[in-house]
C-alpha positions as CSV (number, residue, x, y, z in Angstrom):
1,M,-16.5,46.7,7.3
2,V,-19.2,45.9,4.7
3,H,-21.7,47.8,6.8
4,D,-19.3,50.8,6.9
5,V,-19.0,50.8,3.1
6,M,-22.8,50.5,2.7
7,E,-23.4,53.5,5.0
8,G,-20.7,55.6,3.3
9,R,-18.2,55.8,6.2
10,L,-15.6,53.9,4.2
11,S,-15.1,54.0,0.4
12,A,-15.0,50.7,-1.4
13,S,-11.7,51.5,-3.0
14,F,-10.2,52.0,0.5
15,V,-11.4,48.6,1.6
16,I,-10.1,47.0,-1.6
17,A,-6.7,48.7,-1.0
18,L,-6.6,47.3,2.6
19,I,-7.4,43.7,1.3
20,Q,-4.7,44.0,-1.4
21,R,-2.1,45.1,1.1
22,L,-2.6,42.0,3.4
23,P,0.5,39.9,3.9
24,D,0.8,37.1,1.4
25,E,0.9,34.5,4.2
26,S,-2.4,35.7,5.8
27,M,-5.5,33.6,6.1
28,T,-7.4,35.7,3.6
29,V,-4.8,35.1,0.9
30,A,-4.7,31.4,1.8
31,M,-8.5,31.3,1.4
32,R,-8.3,33.0,-1.9
33,T,-5.5,30.7,-3.1
34,G,-6.7,27.4,-1.7
35,G,-10.4,27.9,-1.4
36,R,-12.6,26.9,1.5
37,E,-11.5,23.2,1.4
38,K,-7.7,23.6,1.2
39,W,-6.9,27.0,2.7
40,Y,-4.9,25.4,5.5
41,E,-2.3,24.0,3.0
42,H,-1.6,27.5,1.8
43,F,-1.7,29.3,5.2
44,G,1.8,30.7,5.9
45,W,3.1,30.1,2.4
46,G,4.3,33.6,1.3
47,A,6.8,34.6,-1.3
48,D,9.7,34.1,1.2
49,R,8.7,30.4,1.9
50,H,8.3,29.7,-1.8
51,L,11.7,31.2,-2.5
52,L,13.3,29.2,0.2
53,A,11.7,26.0,-1.1
54,N,13.1,26.8,-4.6
55,V,16.6,27.4,-3.1
56,F,16.4,24.1,-1.3
57,D,15.3,22.2,-4.4
58,A,18.1,23.9,-6.4
59,V,20.7,22.7,-3.8
60,Q,19.2,19.2,-4.0
61,I,19.4,19.1,-7.8
62,N,23.0,20.5,-7.7
63,T,24.0,17.8,-5.2
64,R,22.6,15.1,-7.3
65,A,24.2,16.4,-10.5
66,T,27.7,17.1,-9.1
67,G,28.0,14.3,-6.6
68,N,30.6,11.5,-7.1
69,W,28.3,8.5,-7.2
70,K,29.5,5.0,-7.9
71,N,26.3,4.0,-9.6
72,K,23.1,5.8,-10.3
73,P,22.7,8.9,-8.1
74,P,20.0,8.7,-5.4
75,E,16.7,10.4,-5.7
76,M,16.7,13.6,-3.8
77,P,13.3,14.6,-2.3
78,M,11.9,17.9,-3.5
79,T,10.2,20.3,-1.0
80,P,6.4,19.6,-0.9
81,R,4.4,22.7,-1.8
82,P,0.7,23.4,-1.7
83,K,-1.0,22.8,-5.1
84,V,-2.9,25.7,-6.6
85,E,-5.8,24.4,-8.6
86,K,-6.5,26.8,-11.4
87,T,-10.2,27.0,-12.1
88,R,-11.4,28.3,-15.4
89,P,-14.2,30.8,-15.2
90,K,-17.5,29.6,-16.6
91,V,-18.1,31.0,-20.0
92,T,-21.5,32.7,-20.1
93,S,-23.2,33.6,-23.4
94,V,-25.1,36.8,-24.0
95,A,-28.3,34.7,-24.3
96,E,-27.7,33.2,-20.9
97,L,-27.1,36.6,-19.3
98,H,-30.2,37.9,-21.0
99,K,-32.2,35.0,-19.6
100,L,-30.8,35.6,-16.1
101,L,-31.6,39.3,-16.3
102,M,-35.1,38.8,-17.5
103,G,-35.8,36.2,-14.8
104,A,-34.6,38.7,-12.2
105,V,-36.8,41.5,-13.7
106,V,-39.9,39.2,-13.7
107,K,-39.3,38.2,-10.1
108,D,-39.0,41.9,-9.1
109,E,-42.2,42.7,-10.9
110,K,-44.1,39.8,-9.2
111,A,-42.8,40.8,-5.8
112,E,-43.9,44.4,-6.4
113,V,-47.4,43.3,-7.4
114,L,-47.7,41.1,-4.3
115,H,-46.4,43.7,-1.9
116,G,-47.4,46.7,-3.9
């Protein structure tokens, strides 16, 4: 598909639209959510599964709160869910960007001189 975009047979916006329309329980979405290491924990967890887990937890909490317990109410297990680790993007200063850009320009100039 990348090859088709590079050759102009598909527009990049069309490919992005296809990716955005993938089902939320797809492997691509699981990879985006869980990363390469933990994608398997997120695979199959769409909005419907999260909603059902929330309903089950609400029933558990309601049972614990309204039950007629002689002593302390028992602990009700919550539905295990995949954990989403939020990563903060690395903050890059303008000076660092300039250094990276100038390094790339110097490498291109050296390559042009060598192969030139």
